[in-house]
VEXBATI-404207 format. One record per residue (C-alpha): y, x, z. Coordinates in pm, whole numbers, plus 50000, padded with zeros to 5 digits. Layout:
BEGIN
- y, x, z
- Y, X, Z
...
//
This chain:
BEGIN
- y, x, z
- 36015, 44445, 62891
- 35785, 44720, 62748
- 35455, 44790, 62927
- 35559, 45136, 63018
- 35878, 45021, 63172
- 35676, 44779, 63398
- 35423, 45052, 63495
- 35700, 45269, 63587
- 35877, 45028, 63773
- 35565, 44934, 63985
- 35486, 45300, 64057
- 35869, 45322, 64178
- 35815, 45033, 64402
- 35488, 45159, 64550
- 35633, 45486, 64631
- 35934, 45336, 64793
- 35679, 45080, 65014
- 35460, 45412, 65090
- 35764, 45588, 65213
- 35868, 45300, 65438
- 35507, 45268, 65563
- 35489, 45619, 65659
- 35812, 45629, 65813
- 35662, 45336, 66052
- 35337, 45504, 66070
- 35487, 45806, 66206
- 35710, 45611, 66453
- 35610, 45544, 66822
- 35579, 45192, 66725
- 35281, 45237, 66541
- 35124, 45364, 66837
- 34926, 45652, 66638
- 34701, 45372, 66468
- 34816, 45430, 66113
- 34668, 45781, 66045
- 34477, 45904, 65752
- 34577, 45939, 65350
- 34464, 45782, 65059
- 34482, 45938, 64695
- 34661, 45673, 64497
- 34967, 45901, 64418
- 34755, 46196, 64325
- 34477, 45999, 64126
- 34673, 45729, 63956
- 35038, 45807, 63975
- 34995, 46153, 63904
- 34749, 46107, 63606
- 35017, 45846, 63463
- 35282, 46090, 63461
- 35090, 46374, 63283
- 34959, 46076, 63041
- 35312, 46018, 62934
- 35392, 46388, 62896
- 35098, 46440, 62695
- 35167, 46113, 62473
- 35504, 46238, 62420
- 35383, 46575, 62255
- 35140, 46345, 62045
- 34826, 46441, 62210
- 34660, 46097, 62222
- 34541, 46094, 62591
- 34312, 45896, 62730
- 34249, 45886, 63131
- 33940, 45928, 63215
- 33788, 45587, 63348
- 33502, 45770, 63595
- 33720, 45866, 63904
- 33417, 46060, 64026
- 33475, 46326, 63760
- 33541, 46639, 63958
- 33738, 46873, 63710
- 33931, 46675, 63474
- 34122, 46373, 63448
- 34238, 46309, 63085
- 34102, 46385, 62742
- 34323, 46421, 62439
- 34245, 46347, 62087
- 34197, 46745, 62019
- 33912, 46738, 62272
- 34114, 46916, 62529
- 34039, 46854, 62885
- 34307, 46810, 63130
- 34333, 46866, 63512
- 34594, 46676, 63690
- 34702, 46752, 64051
- 35016, 46595, 64226
- 35147, 46731, 64550
- 35398, 46515, 64756
- 35610, 46580, 65052
- 35342, 46392, 65263
- 35121, 46702, 65202
- 35257, 46927, 65512
- 35073, 47196, 65417
- 35156, 47202, 65039
- 34805, 47218, 64904
- 34543, 46998, 64781
- 34179, 47070, 64650
- 34064, 47382, 64468
- 34103, 47370, 64108
- 33753, 47307, 63931
- 33594, 47491, 63647
- 33547, 47252, 63359
- 33911, 47215, 63207
- 34119, 47348, 62920
- 34484, 47253, 63070
- 34611, 47200, 63420
- 34904, 46998, 63478
- 35059, 47033, 63840
- 35345, 46749, 63975
- 35563, 46809, 64259
- 35747, 46511, 64405
- 36036, 46571, 64631
- 36141, 46388, 64946
- 36279, 46089, 64739
- 35936, 46048, 64588
- 36089, 46165, 64265
- 35948, 46421, 64027
- 36093, 46777, 64112
- 35876, 46982, 63862
- 35583, 46957, 63643
- 35380, 47270, 63533
- 35153, 47282, 63258
- 34937, 47592, 63193
- 34600, 47659, 62992
- 34303, 47775, 63119
- 34326, 48098, 62920
- 34690, 48171, 63074
- 34548, 48078, 63418
- 34253, 48310, 63387
- 34472, 48616, 63269
- 34665, 48550, 63602
- 34372, 48520, 63791
- 34228, 48837, 63655
- 34531, 49055, 63693
- 34604, 48954, 64044
- 34427, 49124, 64323
- 34281, 48879, 64590
- 34342, 48564, 64365
- 34033, 48331, 64373
- 33885, 48195, 64030
- 33900, 47862, 64194
- 34207, 47875, 64424
- 34327, 47590, 64621
- 34616, 47405, 64424
- 34932, 47444, 64573
- 35332, 47379, 64554
- 35391, 47742, 64541
- 35211, 47791, 64221
- 35553, 47624, 64080
- 35776, 47906, 64279
- 35969, 48175, 64129
- 35659, 48402, 64166
- 35395, 48136, 64162
- 35075, 48147, 63927
- 35288, 47949, 63653
- 35569, 48159, 63633
- 35361, 48487, 63638
- 35157, 48313, 63329
- 35492, 48207, 63163
- 35349, 47857, 63140
- 35526, 47560, 63059
- 35760, 47426, 63357
- 35965, 47115, 63335
- 36232, 47048, 63564
- 36490, 46830, 63378
- 36477, 46474, 63235
- 36185, 46421, 63494
- 36303, 46065, 63563
- 36158, 45963, 63208
- 35804, 45972, 63351
- 35885, 45770, 63683
//
């Protein structure tokens, strides 16, 4: 079995186990003692999904081994810095941290209730900045939210790439 297939299988096993854990954690049996969150889904699995997409494009991606770098997660062979954010259904408010400044492309991944990829958006910094500049009241460093991929969201306004088909290839 090839290594990418093994990685995908383990990601899916983790997501299924996490779903079961969270269902238990939210049940009366857990007595409210299992609260909090971690960022394994966003950091590790999100970056792996983005890495696959970029590799498929022939971009020679490398995941940044320094997990304390704020603004970007992946560098590509062309020198571009990619920031990756993943929002799952666990995120009740549908948003995460603010987007940083030091990046060239931004990839946003949404997971559905079954912990499967529902959509992936990819936007360049130039496309992003044009929308921000031409929109009243938008912050230069907005919170990343799932609404960015909605029909009137930032990615669609920018006419950025949005992937909604064949996403099971990545997870």
